[in-house]
C-alpha positions as CSV (number, residue, x, y, z in Angstrom):
1,D,-12.0,-12.9,6.3
2,S,-10.0,-9.8,5.7
3,Q,-12.8,-7.6,7.2
4,L,-11.6,-8.9,10.6
5,R,-7.9,-8.2,10.0
6,T,-5.8,-5.0,10.2
7,P,-4.6,-3.3,8.0
8,A,-6.9,-5.0,5.4
9,N,-9.9,-3.6,7.1
10,C,-8.6,0.0,7.3
11,D,-10.1,2.8,5.3
12,G,-8.1,4.1,2.3
13,V,-6.1,0.9,1.7
14,I,-6.1,-1.4,-1.3
15,T,-6.7,-4.9,0.2
16,V,-4.9,-7.7,-1.6
17,G,-5.5,-11.4,-1.6
18,A,-3.0,-14.1,-2.7
19,I,-3.6,-16.3,-5.7
20,D,-1.5,-19.0,-7.2
21,R,-0.1,-18.9,-10.8
22,S,-3.1,-20.9,-12.1
23,G,-5.6,-18.5,-10.6
24,Y,-6.7,-20.5,-7.6
25,L,-7.2,-19.2,-4.1
26,P,-4.9,-20.8,-1.4
27,P,-6.4,-21.4,2.0
28,F,-4.2,-18.7,3.7
29,S,-5.3,-15.9,1.5
30,N,-7.2,-12.8,2.4
31,R,-10.8,-13.1,1.2
32,G,-14.0,-11.2,1.8
33,A,-16.0,-8.2,0.8
34,N,-13.3,-5.7,1.3
35,V,-10.7,-7.5,-0.9
36,D,-10.0,-5.2,-3.9
37,V,-7.8,-7.5,-6.0
38,M,-5.7,-10.7,-6.1
39,A,-2.0,-11.0,-6.9
40,Q,0.4,-13.9,-7.0
41,G,1.4,-14.9,-3.5
42,V,2.2,-18.6,-3.9
43,Y,5.8,-19.9,-4.5
44,M,7.3,-16.4,-4.8
45,P,11.1,-16.3,-5.1
46,V,12.7,-14.6,-2.1
47,P,16.3,-14.0,-1.2
48,T,17.8,-16.2,1.4
49,E,19.9,-15.1,4.4
50,D,23.2,-15.7,2.5
51,S,21.8,-13.5,-0.4
52,H,23.5,-15.8,-2.9
53,S,20.4,-17.9,-3.6
54,T,16.6,-17.7,-3.5
55,A,13.9,-19.8,-1.9
56,L,10.2,-20.1,-2.6
57,A,7.7,-18.6,-0.1
58,S,4.0,-18.1,0.0
59,G,1.6,-15.7,1.7
60,T,-0.6,-12.7,1.2
61,S,2.5,-10.9,2.5
62,F,4.1,-11.5,-0.9
63,A,1.1,-10.6,-2.9
64,S,0.6,-7.2,-1.3
65,P,4.2,-5.8,-2.0
66,L,3.9,-7.1,-5.5
67,L,0.9,-4.9,-6.1
68,A,2.6,-2.0,-4.2
69,G,5.6,-2.3,-6.5
70,I,3.4,-2.3,-9.6
71,L,1.5,0.8,-8.4
72,A,4.8,2.6,-7.4
73,A,6.2,2.0,-10.9
74,V,3.0,3.1,-12.6
75,K,2.8,6.2,-10.5
76,R,6.4,7.1,-11.3
77,D,5.9,6.6,-15.0
78,T,2.5,8.3,-15.4
79,G,2.0,10.6,-12.5
80,A,-1.5,9.2,-12.0
81,D,-3.1,10.0,-8.6
82,D,-4.2,7.5,-6.1
83,D,-7.9,7.5,-7.2
84,V,-6.9,6.7,-10.8
85,L,-4.6,3.9,-9.6
86,K,-7.2,2.3,-7.4
87,L,-9.8,2.5,-10.2
88,A,-7.2,1.0,-12.6
89,V,-6.5,-1.9,-10.3
90,R,-10.2,-2.7,-10.0
91,I,-11.3,-2.2,-13.6
92,T,-8.4,-3.9,-15.4
93,A,-8.3,-7.1,-13.2
94,N,-8.6,-10.5,-14.9
95,P,-11.0,-13.2,-13.8
96,T,-9.7,-15.9,-11.5
97,Q,-10.1,-19.7,-12.1
98,D,-11.1,-20.6,-8.6
99,P,-14.9,-21.3,-8.3
100,E,-14.8,-19.8,-4.8
101,C,-13.9,-16.5,-6.4
102,N,-17.1,-16.6,-8.5
103,T,-19.0,-16.1,-5.3
104,S,-19.6,-12.4,-4.8
105,D,-17.4,-10.6,-2.3
106,V,-14.6,-13.2,-2.1
107,C,-11.7,-12.2,-4.4
108,G,-12.4,-8.6,-5.3
109,A,-12.1,-7.7,-9.0
110,G,-9.8,-10.6,-9.9
111,I,-6.1,-10.9,-10.7
112,V,-4.0,-7.8,-11.0
113,D,-2.8,-7.0,-14.5
114,A,0.3,-4.7,-14.4
115,K,0.4,-3.9,-18.1
116,E,-3.3,-2.9,-18.2
117,I,-3.0,-0.8,-15.0
118,H,-0.1,1.1,-16.7
119,Q,-2.1,1.6,-19.9
120,F,-5.2,2.7,-18.1
121,A,-3.3,5.2,-15.9
122,T,-1.5,6.5,-19.0
123,D,-4.7,7.0,-20.8
124,A,-6.4,8.6,-17.8
125,V,-3.5,11.1,-17.3
126,N,-3.5,11.9,-21.1
127,G,-7.3,12.3,-21.3
128,R,-7.8,9.3,-23.5
129,L,-10.1,7.1,-21.2
130,H,-13.1,8.4,-23.1
131,T,-13.0,8.9,-26.8
132,I,-15.3,10.1,-29.5
133,E,-14.2,9.3,-33.1
134,H,-16.0,9.8,-36.3
135,A,-16.9,6.4,-37.7
136,L,-15.5,7.4,-41.1
137,G,-12.3,8.8,-39.6
138,N,-10.2,5.9,-40.8
139,K,-11.6,5.9,-44.3
140,T,-10.1,7.7,-47.3
141,R,-11.7,10.9,-48.6
142,C,-13.1,9.0,-51.5
143,E,-14.7,6.3,-49.2
144,Q,-16.0,9.0,-46.9
145,A,-17.7,10.9,-49.8
146,W,-19.2,7.8,-51.3
147,L,-20.6,6.6,-47.9
148,L,-22.1,10.0,-47.1
149,D,-23.5,10.4,-50.7
150,Y,-25.2,7.0,-50.6
151,F,-25.9,6.4,-47.0
152,G,-25.7,9.8,-45.3
153,D,-29.5,10.4,-45.3
154,K,-30.2,7.0,-44.0
155,A,-27.6,6.9,-41.2
156,R,-28.6,7.9,-37.7
157,L,-26.4,10.5,-36.1
158,C,-25.3,8.1,-33.4
159,S,-24.1,5.6,-36.1
160,L,-21.6,8.2,-37.4
161,Y,-19.6,8.2,-34.2
162,N,-17.7,5.5,-32.2
163,L,-17.8,6.2,-28.4
164,V,-15.6,4.5,-26.0
165,F,-15.8,5.1,-22.2
166,M,-13.3,3.9,-19.6
167,R,-11.1,2.5,-22.4
168,G,-13.8,0.0,-23.1
169,Y,-13.8,-1.7,-19.8
170,I,-17.2,-2.7,-18.5
171,E,-17.9,-2.9,-14.8
172,E,-21.2,-3.7,-13.2
173,G,-22.8,-0.5,-11.8
């Protein structure tokens, strides 16, 4: 239980658990209510002492720096602040396969998705997390005129706009 371990139980940290390539939780992984996200931590290639070859290693100690590297690269590329990055980690995570993770407060938000974190942070920095578009915006002028002429008086105002919040990610609460 990561609530009993330091630094996983410290304030202001992103707590990471390890998961294998198939989305299953290994027995050594952090788990518990304060886990934010899971990252691969099983059979990770690591350099050997001779630095001419690699070996495979496993542990949460490999999952955590994987996430740290992702966040460092995203922060460098986008300039996103820590609050945006932490939200991006949580809101873009993918579901795990392990049934134990379906139990609340075991595996956090799921498996980290580097590409989606980057896109979410980019959209946040550029003010594109929330969008309002006219529903006819992608239609030609002729199509717009026809639709408004024949359906304009029957369409409700909310039907004329497409609203997207948080890039379309849905999170409970």
